[in-house]
MARSEZA-905546 format. One line per 4 residues: their letters; for each residue x, y, z of C-alpha. Coordinates in steps of 0.25 Angstrom, whole numbers, padded with zeros to 4 digits. Layout:
residues N
a> X/Y/Z | ...;
END
This chain:
residues 924
marl> 0000/0000/0000 | 0006/0014/-0004 | 0006/0025/0006 | 0009/0040/0004;
vleq> 0022/0045/0010 | 0029/0059/0010 | 0043/0058/0003 | 0054/0068/0004;
rsdf> 0060/0072/-0009 | 0069/0084/-0005 | 0074/0090/0008 | 0078/0103/0000;
gdys> 0093/0098/0000 | 0092/0098/-0015 | 0087/0112/-0016 | 0097/0124/-0015;
gska> 0096/0131/-0002 | 0089/0120/0005 | 0092/0126/0019 | 0086/0139/0015;
ltev> 0074/0132/0009 | 0071/0125/0022 | 0072/0139/0030 | 0062/0145/0020;
leqe> 0052/0133/0022 | 0053/0134/0037 | 0047/0149/0037 | 0033/0151/0040;
nsls> 0023/0150/0029 | 0035/0147/0020 | 0028/0136/0012 | 0017/0146/0006;
nvrl> 0029/0154/0000 | 0036/0142/-0007 | 0036/0139/-0022 | 0041/0127/-0029;
spdg> 0044/0125/-0043 | 0036/0116/-0051 | 0047/0106/-0052 | 0050/0107/-0037;
rhih> 0065/0112/-0039 | 0063/0126/-0034 | 0058/0131/-0021 | 0055/0145/-0019;
gilr> 0052/0152/-0006 | 0045/0166/-0006 | 0050/0174/0005 | 0040/0183/0012;
kpkv> 0045/0187/0026 | 0054/0192/0030 | 0062/0193/0017 | 0055/0194/0004;
glvt> 0060/0185/-0008 | 0062/0172/-0014 | 0071/0160/-0011 | 0072/0148/-0021;
fdky> 0078/0134/-0019 | 0081/0126/-0031 | 0084/0111/-0033 | 0094/0108/-0044;
erpq> 0096/0095/-0052 | 0111/0097/-0051 | 0114/0102/-0037 | 0128/0106/-0041;
laqn> 0122/0118/-0049 | 0115/0124/-0037 | 0127/0131/-0031 | 0129/0140/-0043;
qkkl> 0114/0143/-0046 | 0106/0156/-0043 | 0095/0155/-0033 | 0081/0162/-0034;
dltr> 0082/0170/-0021 | 0076/0183/-0021 | 0075/0194/-0010 | 0065/0205/-0013;
tvpi> 0057/0216/-0007 | 0044/0213/-0014 | 0037/0200/-0010 | 0036/0189/-0020;
vdvl> 0022/0184/-0024 | 0026/0171/-0030 | 0035/0163/-0038 | 0030/0157/-0052;
yldh> 0036/0146/-0061 | 0033/0150/-0075 | 0038/0139/-0084 | 0036/0127/-0076;
nnns> 0024/0122/-0086 | 0033/0124/-0098 | 0046/0117/-0092 | 0050/0105/-0100;
sgsa> 0060/0095/-0097 | 0070/0102/-0105 | 0070/0114/-0096 | 0072/0107/-0083;
gtav> 0079/0115/-0072 | 0072/0128/-0077 | 0062/0137/-0071 | 0056/0151/-0072;
vavv> 0050/0158/-0061 | 0043/0171/-0058 | 0044/0178/-0045 | 0033/0188/-0043;
yeng> 0033/0199/-0033 | 0022/0207/-0027 | 0026/0220/-0035 | 0023/0213/-0048;
kaef> 0038/0210/-0051 | 0041/0196/-0057 | 0055/0190/-0058 | 0057/0178/-0067;
wkfq> 0068/0168/-0064 | 0073/0156/-0071 | 0080/0144/-0065 | 0090/0136/-0074;
ecka> 0098/0125/-0066 | 0108/0124/-0077 | 0111/0138/-0077 | 0111/0148/-0065;
gwhl> 0099/0144/-0058 | 0089/0156/-0056 | 0090/0168/-0064 | 0081/0180/-0066;
lqts> 0075/0181/-0080 | 0067/0194/-0078 | 0059/0203/-0069 | 0046/0208/-0074;
dlcn> 0034/0216/-0069 | 0021/0207/-0069 | 0012/0219/-0066 | 0011/0231/-0075;
rpgp> 0005/0241/-0065 | 0013/0248/-0054 | 0012/0244/-0039 | 0006/0230/-0041;
rvvs> 0006/0219/-0030 | 0005/0205/-0034 | -0002/0196/-0024 | -0001/0182/-0032;
vcac> 0004/0177/-0045 | 0004/0164/-0053 | 0008/0158/-0066 | -0002/0152/-0075;
snli> 0003/0146/-0088 | 0010/0157/-0095 | 0003/0168/-0086 | 0008/0175/-0073;
vwce> -0005/0179/-0066 | -0005/0187/-0053 | -0014/0195/-0044 | -0009/0209/-0041;
eqpp> -0015/0221/-0032 | -0020/0232/-0041 | -0016/0246/-0038 | -0026/0254/-0029;
sesf> -0030/0263/-0040 | -0035/0252/-0049 | -0044/0246/-0039 | -0056/0251/-0031;
sstr> -0053/0257/-0018 | -0064/0250/-0010 | -0059/0236/-0015 | -0045/0239/-0017;
nklg> -0040/0230/-0007 | -0049/0218/-0011 | -0051/0219/-0026 | -0038/0227/-0030;
ycvc> -0031/0215/-0037 | -0029/0210/-0051 | -0025/0197/-0058 | -0015/0199/-0069;
rrdf> -0007/0190/-0079 | 0004/0190/-0088 | 0009/0180/-0099 | 0023/0175/-0098;
evee> 0032/0167/-0106 | 0045/0161/-0101 | 0057/0162/-0111 | 0071/0158/-0110;
gavn> 0076/0170/-0103 | 0064/0178/-0100 | 0049/0178/-0096 | 0040/0186/-0106;
lggv> 0028/0192/-0099 | 0015/0196/-0106 | 0007/0208/-0102 | -0001/0210/-0089;
kitl> -0016/0206/-0090 | -0026/0208/-0079 | -0034/0196/-0077 | -0043/0201/-0065;
hnnp> -0044/0214/-0058 | -0051/0220/-0046 | -0050/0207/-0039 | -0046/0203/-0025;
kftv> -0032/0197/-0021 | -0031/0184/-0028 | -0021/0172/-0027 | -0018/0168/-0041;
vssg> -0016/0153/-0043 | -0012/0146/-0056 | -0016/0132/-0059 | -0014/0127/-0074;
ecvh> -0021/0137/-0083 | -0030/0143/-0072 | -0027/0154/-0062 | -0035/0154/-0049;
llpd> -0037/0167/-0042 | -0039/0164/-0027 | -0043/0174/-0016 | -0033/0179/-0007;
ltvk> -0037/0174/0007 | -0027/0182/0015 | -0035/0195/0013 | -0050/0197/0017;
plls> -0058/0196/0004 | -0068/0206/-0001 | -0083/0201/0000 | -0084/0188/-0008;
iskf> -0071/0188/-0016 | -0064/0177/-0008 | -0075/0167/-0010 | -0071/0164/-0024;
flsw> -0059/0163/-0033 | -0056/0164/-0048 | -0050/0155/-0058 | -0044/0161/-0071;
sphh> -0041/0154/-0084 | -0031/0162/-0092 | -0032/0154/-0104 | -0047/0153/-0104;
dffr> -0049/0167/-0099 | -0060/0165/-0088 | -0062/0166/-0073 | -0069/0156/-0064;
istt> -0075/0160/-0051 | -0075/0149/-0040 | -0078/0148/-0026 | -0074/0137/-0016;
crnt> -0088/0133/-0012 | -0092/0129/-0026 | -0087/0118/-0035 | -0090/0126/-0048;
plkr> -0085/0139/-0052 | -0094/0151/-0049 | -0092/0158/-0063 | -0083/0158/-0075;
lsak> -0080/0171/-0081 | -0072/0177/-0093 | -0058/0183/-0089 | -0061/0195/-0098;
esdf> -0068/0201/-0085 | -0056/0205/-0077 | -0063/0213/-0066 | -0064/0204/-0054;
rrlv> -0077/0211/-0048 | -0085/0209/-0061 | -0080/0195/-0062 | -0085/0190/-0048;
tdcl> -0097/0200/-0047 | -0107/0189/-0050 | -0102/0179/-0040 | -0101/0188/-0028;
gyla> -0115/0187/-0024 | -0115/0172/-0025 | -0102/0172/-0017 | -0107/0181/-0006;
alep> -0115/0169/-0001 | -0104/0159/-0001 | -0094/0155/0009 | -0084/0147/0001;
peiy> -0072/0141/0009 | -0059/0148/0009 | -0047/0143/0001 | -0035/0140/0010;
dfsa> -0026/0134/0000 | -0024/0131/-0015 | -0015/0124/-0025 | -0015/0124/-0040;
tgcg> -0017/0111/-0047 | -0009/0115/-0059 | -0020/0111/-0069 | -0030/0123/-0067;
glll> -0035/0118/-0053 | -0034/0123/-0039 | -0034/0116/-0026 | -0041/0123/-0015;
llst> -0040/0121/0000 | -0053/0127/0006 | -0056/0131/0020 | -0067/0120/0021;
gwlc> -0056/0109/0020 | -0059/0105/0006 | -0048/0104/-0004 | -0054/0107/-0018;
llqk> -0049/0107/-0032 | -0053/0119/-0041 | -0053/0112/-0055 | -0049/0119/-0068;
dgml> -0063/0120/-0072 | -0067/0127/-0059 | -0074/0116/-0052 | -0070/0115/-0037;
qqly> -0068/0100/-0032 | -0067/0096/-0018 | -0056/0086/-0016 | -0054/0084/-0001;
kmae> -0059/0088/0012 | -0050/0090/0023 | -0053/0083/0036 | -0060/0091/0047;
nvlv> -0049/0090/0056 | -0039/0096/0046 | -0042/0111/0048 | -0037/0120/0037;
ksgt> -0037/0135/0041 | -0033/0147/0034 | -0018/0148/0036 | -0015/0133/0037;
htsl> -0004/0129/0029 | -0009/0120/0017 | -0004/0116/0004 | -0011/0108/-0007;
cmyq> -0007/0102/-0021 | -0013/0092/-0030 | -0005/0081/-0037 | -0014/0074/-0048;
dtla> -0024/0066/-0040 | -0018/0069/-0026 | -0020/0081/-0018 | -0010/0085/-0007;
llve> -0015/0094/0004 | -0005/0099/0015 | -0012/0105/0028 | -0001/0110/0037;
qnlh> 0007/0097/0039 | -0003/0087/0034 | -0002/0082/0020 | -0015/0076/0014;
lidi> -0015/0069/0001 | -0028/0068/-0006 | -0033/0060/-0018 | -0041/0070/-0026;
ncgr> -0049/0060/-0034 | -0057/0055/-0021 | -0053/0066/-0011 | -0047/0055/-0002;
elkk> -0035/0058/0007 | -0024/0049/0003 | -0014/0052/0014 | -0011/0062/0025;
illk> 0004/0065/0028 | 0009/0073/0040 | 0020/0082/0037 | 0031/0087/0047;
regl> 0030/0101/0041 | 0021/0109/0032 | 0023/0109/0017 | 0020/0113/0003;
lyan> 0014/0104/-0008 | 0018/0107/-0022 | 0018/0100/-0036 | 0030/0095/-0043;
raer> 0030/0095/-0058 | 0038/0083/-0059 | 0029/0075/-0050 | 0015/0081/-0051;
ftph> 0008/0070/-0044 | 0016/0069/-0032 | 0013/0078/-0020 | 0026/0086/-0016;
llsg> 0028/0093/-0003 | 0038/0104/0001 | 0040/0106/0016 | 0051/0112/0025;
tglf> 0059/0099/0024 | 0059/0096/0010 | 0051/0091/-0002 | 0041/0079/-0001;
vvvk> 0033/0070/-0010 | 0021/0061/-0007 | 0023/0047/-0013 | 0018/0033/-0011;
etdc> 0026/0023/-0004 | 0023/0008/-0005 | 0022/0002/0008 | 0029/-0011/0005;
rdcn> 0041/-0017/0012 | 0049/-0021/0000 | 0047/-0008/-0008 | 0050/0006/-0003;
skmk> 0049/0012/-0016 | 0040/0024/-0018 | 0030/0026/-0029 | 0031/0037/-0039;
psdf> 0025/0050/-0034 | 0017/0051/-0046 | 0009/0039/-0043 | 0003/0046/-0030;
ntve> -0012/0049/-0032 | -0019/0039/-0022 | -0017/0030/-0010 | -0019/0018/-0018;
snpp> -0010/0013/-0028 | -0013/0015/-0043 | -0022/0004/-0049 | -0014/-0008/-0053;
apll> -0011/-0010/-0067 | -0015/-0024/-0068 | -0030/-0021/-0065 | -0030/-0010/-0075;
ieav> -0024/-0019/-0085 | -0034/-0030/-0082 | -0045/-0020/-0084 | -0039/-0016/-0098;
feea> -0040/-0030/-0103 | -0054/-0032/-0097 | -0059/-0020/-0105 | -0051/-0025/-0117;
ckyy> -0059/-0038/-0117 | -0072/-0031/-0117 | -0068/-0022/-0128 | -0063/-0033/-0137;
qqrs> -0074/-0042/-0134 | -0084/-0032/-0138 | -0078/-0030/-0152 | -0074/-0045/-0154;
lsst> -0082/-0054/-0164 | -0077/-0066/-0157 | -0085/-0073/-0146 | -0072/-0077/-0138;
qltv> -0072/-0070/-0125 | -0059/-0061/-0123 | -0052/-0062/-0110 | -0041/-0053/-0103;
dtlk> -0031/-0065/-0105 | -0034/-0065/-0120 | -0031/-0051/-0121 | -0018/-0052/-0114;
kggr> -0013/-0064/-0121 | -0018/-0061/-0135 | -0011/-0051/-0144 | -0022/-0046/-0151;
fqap> -0027/-0036/-0141 | -0015/-0026/-0139 | -0023/-0014/-0134 | -0026/-0020/-0119;
isla> -0012/-0025/-0119 | -0006/-0012/-0123 | -0015/-0004/-0113 | -0011/-0014/-0102;
silt> 0004/-0012/-0105 | 0001/0003/-0104 | -0005/0002/-0091 | 0006/-0006/-0085;
nyfs> 0016/0004/-0089 | 0008/0015/-0084 | 0007/0009/-0070 | 0021/0006/-0070;
tgsr> 0030/0014/-0059 | 0033/0028/-0064 | 0026/0027/-0077 | 0014/0036/-0074;
qkva> 0023/0046/-0068 | 0032/0046/-0080 | 0020/0048/-0090 | 0015/0059/-0081;
elsq> 0028/0066/-0082 | 0030/0064/-0096 | 0016/0070/-0099 | 0017/0082/-0090;
nggg> 0031/0086/-0095 | 0027/0085/-0110 | 0037/0074/-0113 | 0029/0067/-0123;
gyma> 0040/0069/-0134 | 0050/0061/-0125 | 0041/0049/-0122 | 0044/0036/-0128;
gqdk> 0033/0028/-0135 | 0028/0022/-0122 | 0028/0035/-0114 | 0020/0042/-0126;
lmgs> 0010/0031/-0125 | 0009/0032/-0110 | 0008/0047/-0111 | -0003/0047/-0121;
lete> -0011/0037/-0112 | -0008/0044/-0099 | -0022/0050/-0098 | -0029/0037/-0101;
lkal> -0021/0029/-0091 | -0023/0040/-0080 | -0038/0039/-0083 | -0038/0024/-0082;
vsle> -0030/0024/-0069 | -0039/0035/-0063 | -0051/0026/-0066 | -0045/0014/-0058;
evkg> -0042/0024/-0047 | -0056/0028/-0047 | -0061/0014/-0046 | -0052/0011/-0034;
slvr> -0057/0024/-0027 | -0071/0019/-0029 | -0068/0006/-0023 | -0059/0011/-0011;
gsak> -0066/0024/-0008 | -0076/0027/0003 | -0090/0031/-0001 | -0087/0046/0000;
evea> -0074/0044/-0009 | -0082/0036/-0019 | -0093/0047/-0020 | -0083/0058/-0022;
lces> -0076/0050/-0032 | -0089/0047/-0040 | -0093/0061/-0040 | -0079/0065/-0046;
lvek> -0080/0054/-0056 | -0094/0058/-0060 | -0090/0073/-0061 | -0078/0069/-0070;
evar> -0086/0059/-0079 | -0098/0069/-0081 | -0089/0080/-0085 | -0081/0071/-0094;
vlss> -0094/0066/-0101 | -0100/0079/-0103 | -0087/0085/-0108 | -0086/0074/-0119;
sdld> -0089/0080/-0133 | -0096/0067/-0138 | -0105/0060/-0128 | -0108/0046/-0134;
keal> -0119/0037/-0129 | -0110/0030/-0119 | -0105/0042/-0113 | -0120/0047/-0111;
lyln> -0124/0034/-0105 | -0112/0035/-0095 | -0116/0049/-0091 | -0130/0044/-0089;
sifn> -0125/0033/-0080 | -0117/0044/-0072 | -0129/0052/-0070 | -0137/0040/-0065;
ifpr> -0127/0034/-0056 | -0122/0047/-0050 | -0133/0058/-0052 | -0128/0068/-0041;
qawr> -0114/0067/-0045 | -0117/0068/-0060 | -0125/0080/-0057 | -0114/0087/-0050;
aaqa> -0104/0083/-0061 | -0114/0089/-0072 | -0114/0102/-0064 | -0099/0102/-0064;
alql> -0098/0098/-0078 | -0108/0109/-0083 | -0103/0119/-0072 | -0117/0122/-0069;
hyng> -0120/0134/-0060 | -0131/0145/-0058 | -0127/0159/-0063 | -0135/0167/-0053;
egsl> -0146/0170/-0063 | -0153/0157/-0061 | -0147/0150/-0073 | -0137/0139/-0074;
csra> -0123/0141/-0080 | -0113/0131/-0085 | -0098/0133/-0088 | -0097/0119/-0095;
ppdv> -0090/0119/-0109 | -0099/0118/-0121 | -0094/0104/-0124 | -0101/0099/-0111;
wktv> -0114/0106/-0114 | -0113/0100/-0128 | -0113/0086/-0122 | -0124/0090/-0112;
lspv> -0133/0096/-0123 | -0131/0085/-0133 | -0144/0082/-0141 | -0153/0071/-0137;
stsr> -0152/0057/-0144 | -0164/0049/-0147 | -0159/0037/-0141 | -0156/0043/-0127;
tpan> -0167/0052/-0124 | -0174/0048/-0111 | -0189/0044/-0110 | -0197/0054/-0103;
lpfa> -0210/0056/-0097 | -0221/0066/-0100 | -0221/0080/-0095 | -0230/0084/-0083;
nggp> -0234/0098/-0087 | -0248/0094/-0094 | -0250/0108/-0098 | -0261/0113/-0108;
khnr> -0257/0112/-0122 | -0262/0124/-0130 | -0252/0122/-0141 | -0244/0110/-0144;
slqd> -0235/0106/-0132 | -0221/0103/-0131 | -0224/0092/-0121 | -0230/0082/-0131;
dhia> -0218/0084/-0141 | -0208/0083/-0130 | -0214/0070/-0124 | -0215/0064/-0138;
ncka> -0200/0067/-0140 | -0196/0061/-0127 | -0204/0049/-0129 | -0199/0047/-0143;
ksps> -0185/0048/-0139 | -0186/0039/-0127 | -0179/0026/-0127 | -0187/0013/-0129;
stsp> -0180/0005/-0118 | -0182/0007/-0103 | -0167/0008/-0100 | -0163/0022/-0094;
avlp> -0161/0032/-0105 | -0147/0038/-0108 | -0150/0053/-0105 | -0142/0064/-0113;
vfel> -0133/0073/-0105 | -0143/0084/-0105 | -0154/0075/-0099 | -0144/0069/-0089;
lchs> -0141/0083/-0084 | -0156/0087/-0083 | -0158/0075/-0075 | -0147/0079/-0065;
vfhf> -0152/0093/-0065 | -0166/0089/-0062 | -0162/0079/-0050 | -0152/0088/-0043;
qpsw> -0156/0103/-0047 | -0170/0102/-0054 | -0171/0118/-0054 | -0159/0118/-0063;
lprf> -0165/0110/-0074 | -0171/0122/-0082 | -0159/0130/-0080 | -0150/0119/-0085;
lela> -0159/0118/-0097 | -0157/0133/-0099 | -0142/0131/-0098 | -0141/0119/-0107;
qnqg> -0149/0127/-0118 | -0140/0139/-0116 | -0128/0131/-0117 | -0133/0124/-0130;
tsgl> -0136/0137/-0137 | -0124/0145/-0133 | -0113/0136/-0130 | -0114/0124/-0140;
glsl> -0118/0131/-0153 | -0130/0131/-0161 | -0129/0117/-0166 | -0131/0110/-0152;
asss> -0141/0121/-0148 | -0150/0118/-0160 | -0149/0103/-0159 | -0153/0104/-0144;
wsfs> -0164/0114/-0144 | -0168/0119/-0158 | -0182/0124/-0160 | -0192/0115/-0166;
ggrg> -0198/0116/-0179 | -0211/0108/-0176 | -0219/0101/-0166 | -0209/0090/-0164;
gegr> -0197/0098/-0169 | -0191/0100/-0155 | -0190/0085/-0152 | -0182/0081/-0164;
enhm> -0171/0070/-0162 | -0159/0075/-0155 | -0164/0090/-0155 | -0172/0089/-0142;
plyk> -0172/0103/-0135 | -0165/0103/-0122 | -0178/0108/-0114 | -0185/0095/-0120;
ralc> -0174/0087/-0115 | -0175/0093/-0101 | -0190/0091/-0101 | -0188/0076/-0105;
vlss> -0179/0074/-0093 | -0188/0082/-0084 | -0200/0073/-0088 | -0193/0060/-0086;
lnpd> -0189/0063/-0072 | -0203/0064/-0067 | -0202/0075/-0057 | -0213/0082/-0049;
kdqq> -0224/0087/-0058 | -0223/0101/-0054 | -0208/0101/-0054 | -0208/0095/-0068;
qdle> -0217/0105/-0073 | -0209/0117/-0067 | -0196/0112/-0073 | -0203/0109/-0087;
vell> -0208/0123/-0087 | -0194/0128/-0084 | -0187/0119/-0094 | -0197/0124/-0105;
lvsw> -0195/0138/-0102 | -0180/0138/-0102 | -0180/0131/-0116 | -0185/0144/-0122;
rpna> -0192/0136/-0132 | -0206/0141/-0137 | -0213/0128/-0136 | -0207/0125/-0122;
ilqa> -0211/0139/-0117 | -0225/0136/-0121 | -0225/0123/-0115 | -0220/0129/-0102;
lril> -0231/0139/-0102 | -0242/0127/-0104 | -0236/0120/-0092 | -0237/0133/-0083;
makq> -0251/0135/-0088 | -0255/0121/-0084 | -0249/0124/-0070 | -0257/0137/-0070;
ewer> -0244/0145/-0067 | -0249/0157/-0074 | -0239/0167/-0069 | -0228/0159/-0073;
viqv> -0235/0157/-0087 | -0235/0172/-0089 | -0221/0174/-0084 | -0216/0163/-0095;
aqkf> -0225/0170/-0105 | -0219/0184/-0102 | -0204/0178/-0103 | -0205/0170/-0116;
ckqs> -0215/0179/-0124 | -0202/0187/-0126 | -0195/0176/-0133 | -0202/0176/-0147;
plln> -0215/0182/-0153 | -0220/0168/-0156 | -0218/0162/-0142 | -0225/0175/-0137;
keif> -0237/0172/-0146 | -0237/0157/-0142 | -0237/0161/-0127 | -0247/0172/-0128;
ttll> -0257/0164/-0136 | -0255/0152/-0126 | -0258/0161/-0114 | -0269/0168/-0121;
ceva> -0276/0154/-0123 | -0274/0152/-0108 | -0281/0165/-0105 | -0293/0161/-0113;
qhrh> -0294/0148/-0105 | -0294/0153/-0091 | -0291/0165/-0082 | -0278/0161/-0075;
ldpy> -0270/0171/-0083 | -0279/0183/-0081 | -0269/0189/-0071 | -0258/0189/-0081;
ldll> -0266/0194/-0093 | -0259/0207/-0094 | -0246/0200/-0094 | -0251/0191/-0105;
walc> -0257/0201/-0114 | -0243/0208/-0114 | -0237/0196/-0121 | -0247/0197/-0133;
pedl> -0239/0196/-0146 | -0239/0207/-0155 | -0244/0199/-0167 | -0257/0194/-0159;
tvtt> -0270/0200/-0164 | -0283/0202/-0157 | -0289/0192/-0167 | -0279/0181/-0163;
ilnl> -0281/0184/-0149 | -0296/0182/-0149 | -0295/0170/-0158 | -0286/0163/-0149;
vlkt> -0294/0167/-0137 | -0307/0162/-0143 | -0301/0149/-0148 | -0295/0146/-0134;
lpsp> -0308/0150/-0125 | -0314/0138/-0119 | -0328/0134/-0123 | -0339/0136/-0113;
ntpp> -0340/0121/-0111 | -0325/0119/-0110 | -0319/0119/-0096 | -0307/0129/-0094;
ssps> -0293/0123/-0097 | -0288/0128/-0084 | -0288/0117/-0073 | -0291/0127/-0062;
fsms> -0305/0129/-0068 | -0317/0120/-0065 | -0330/0120/-0074 | -0344/0123/-0068;
gtas> -0355/0113/-0069 | -0360/0117/-0083 | -0354/0127/-0093 | -0363/0138/-0099;
pspa> -0366/0136/-0113 | -0360/0150/-0117 | -0351/0160/-0110 | -0357/0172/-0104;
pfad> -0353/0185/-0110 | -0347/0190/-0096 | -0339/0180/-0089 | -0340/0178/-0074;
snss> -0328/0181/-0065 | -0325/0166/-0063 | -0325/0162/-0077 | -0313/0158/-0085;
qlti> -0318/0164/-0098 | -0309/0174/-0105 | -0316/0188/-0107 | -0313/0199/-0117;
gllk> -0310/0208/-0105 | -0297/0199/-0102 | -0293/0200/-0117 | -0296/0215/-0118;
plls> -0281/0220/-0114 | -0275/0210/-0124 | -0285/0214/-0135 | -0283/0228/-0133;
kvlq> -0268/0227/-0133 | -0268/0219/-0146 | -0278/0229/-0153 | -0270/0241/-0149;
retk> -0258/0234/-0155 | -0266/0231/-0168 | -0272/0245/-0170 | -0259/0251/-0167;
psqr> -0252/0255/-0180 | -0240/0246/-0183 | -0227/0252/-0185 | -0221/0239/-0192;
yadi> -0224/0244/-0206 | -0224/0259/-0204 | -0212/0261/-0213 | -0220/0253/-0224;
lqsp> -0233/0261/-0222 | -0225/0275/-0223 | -0218/0271/-0236 | -0226/0277/-0248;
lfpp> -0218/0270/-0259 | -0226/0257/-0260 | -0241/0256/-0257 | -0246/0244/-0249;
palp> -0251/0232/-0258 | -0266/0230/-0259 | -0272/0219/-0252 | -0278/0208/-0260;
rqpa> -0293/0207/-0260 | -0299/0195/-0254 | -0313/0189/-0258 | -0324/0191/-0247;
eqaa> -0325/0176/-0245 | -0310/0174/-0241 | -0311/0186/-0232 | -0323/0180/-0225;
tdps> -0315/0167/-0222 | -0302/0173/-0220 | -0297/0171/-0205 | -0291/0184/-0205;
tdsa> -0305/0190/-0204 | -0305/0187/-0189 | -0298/0200/-0187 | -0312/0206/-0188;
land> -0313/0202/-0174 | -0301/0210/-0170 | -0305/0222/-0178 | -0319/0223/-0171;
itpa> -0312/0223/-0157 | -0307/0236/-0155 | -0301/0243/-0143 | -0314/0252/-0142;
llae> -0322/0239/-0142 | -0314/0233/-0130 | -0317/0246/-0122 | -0332/0246/-0124;
ppeq> -0341/0241/-0113 | -0348/0228/-0116 | -0362/0234/-0119 | -0356/0244/-0130;
kspt> -0348/0234/-0138 | -0350/0234/-0153 | -0357/0224/-0162 | -0343/0219/-0166;
htaa> -0340/0215/-0152 | -0354/0208/-0151 | -0350/0200/-0164 | -0337/0196/-0157;
qrae> -0344/0191/-0145 | -0352/0182/-0154 | -0340/0174/-0158 | -0339/0159/-0156;
valp> -0333/0160/-0142 | -0336/0173/-0135 | -0328/0181/-0125 | -0336/0186/-0113;
anpv> -0335/0201/-0111 | -0331/0202/-0097 | -0330/0217/-0094 | -0317/0223/-0090;
END
């Protein structure tokens, strides 16, 4: 059984000035001022008190040269902010023993030094001014790729006096290029201004701006931090109490106050934990040690992942000495003299080592996967030591990633041959059963034999470390044939080994560890499937099984993959890339659309209904078998949204439609929700609109009837489809929610004249049926379309009026014993009969509009050049039978007639009362 031990690599005897180095490390709070080179050969000590300066201790490959070499020891009057290594990312094997550093001072000066072991050691290349303004004060600095980024205090004249001490800083950057004898600097560019004091931290291609906790912050500015991507030109605002970013904004906005204004109100109600310590991961991420005891990883995409919770008896307070660093899959945390080694895959503590003195964790470029520690007595590494009597050899540090040994090669090799048996048997025309022994002995199947040989070499001692070093140092050109093959297969082999490690963790882990591992796996798998460019049937079936087996974990994973959050205006937002949404909004296939149940609205159908068409579409596409249907991605997500956040379903549909029309181009938008050309046009194969797909899901879930109807209405309205809006109105009218009906009508009548006319005529028919809309008639008459005439209105009302022997359509009315043979000319107060008095405001408005001179053709009427053409004469018989003669009814009803009392009405009005269905003249 292997155990973890601390092995000393150096007692500083191989460094120049080892005695002075020990004295520097024994000073109080000295470890926070120590910087190590990426290769561990140079140790820099920044002196703060009582002297100000820099001392450097170098390790030479040839110690005999150390006596004549120049050291980088500086004594200055201006404090040093930091020491940056500029070319360590570009160092190749041919430039070993060479380093270029920048020593940055508070006054904005920068000294560039170069180390060459084969020459004179350290020598000064140049001295430059980083800042281009007088009197700057640099508070933090870092190097990111080919940029030097720093935070400096602005002169008082350039900042607001009231917030001068709090928001009087700016973040600047300069490009640099290291040449043989100089460092070329680009111009100064301001990335952010009017910001608080930030600590700039570089990690990969990202720069994180962390709040300075040494000063009392202003309002809520210490409750969040920023991440800036120079190459993609955006800011990301995050906080330590949310696992997703608050906002992502373009870096074109450089004013800090404008950048965070939208978030301050939300942050004022939060109490996020403080950041006690941090460490860059080197690949865009950031390790954070929080005041709650949680150790979290801020990933490159802005997601905050909780890795490890410290025990309650381990109290970390502000000012406690801590150090942390990540080594591939292993996290090292040092709290005072206790070193904790944690497996980040499952959050389990692998080992706790008690140290004699406090130390500083660091990463060594040559051994990236091995924890390195600097203390006052030397340099140490954590390695595995086999507890065997006959063997005292230690394992390679690069193999350190978990307590258990790596999966044995024979098990994986056996699995390879078993899988190969299945593969060849499926494609074999022979009835002979293949066995593992047949594959091993026969010479026909070379693929499993070759893979078994590769696995054997990969698990041999030192092979994985060698491949990792070759791939990291870019030594592909120097590899032999086998090394090239191993380098190309490195990713696949790592994935295979990781899979075996996951299997082992599931078998050995506790219930909580298995739950955490499952959630992590589900999140990774959902993100991987949704990011795939071509989602085939097998991948879709696999995604369905994940959502069925791990519903809650899959919902969280979907939220993370789509980066869903509310924007403060009641709408959902997503920062997922277009490729993910393209997978989510893929068109429905005929063979995989689920069977569905009918709607529960049961609304009255004045025109043709979407309901019948939609149910027919769902039933036509339903599979004939009784096995569970394979749902498309959009339907899967709708299921999860309904189960865990039902109120999000309409907002999710709205977000999906916006992503389809704006983010994915016209092709996908038109194929997903194009307007129909006929009754069944919207349900064509592979062109089902998104709102119908969401309705299919809703009807298949059998929720509470009221809840289902409410969600149906919301889904229909957010679709912005004319037929869907009319269907939503019918549902609301069936539920007798008349106030909501008028609100919907007022909102959507502005969408188009045709929809305005459809809504108005539908509601006018309701007015003719019952008296529930009477309190809203003034609002309804205001929606009357301009092209509607009095003739049209009266014809529509007369056709819709219920006959005397027909009960009212509204379910709230009850008929008396017998109906009168003909309606009375004046309706009683309890009658549901429509009267002329109720229609008078509408008819007056329309008549005034008809009698008012139209200015549409004013320019033609004023032109004397061409007389208007004469109208063709029509025979008297044709004029008598022409439907257009119905306009005589409109010509006889004038505003003066409407103003007359009942007893003085003209004979024309008497003729109108003798129509087939009369309107009672209820006086106004």
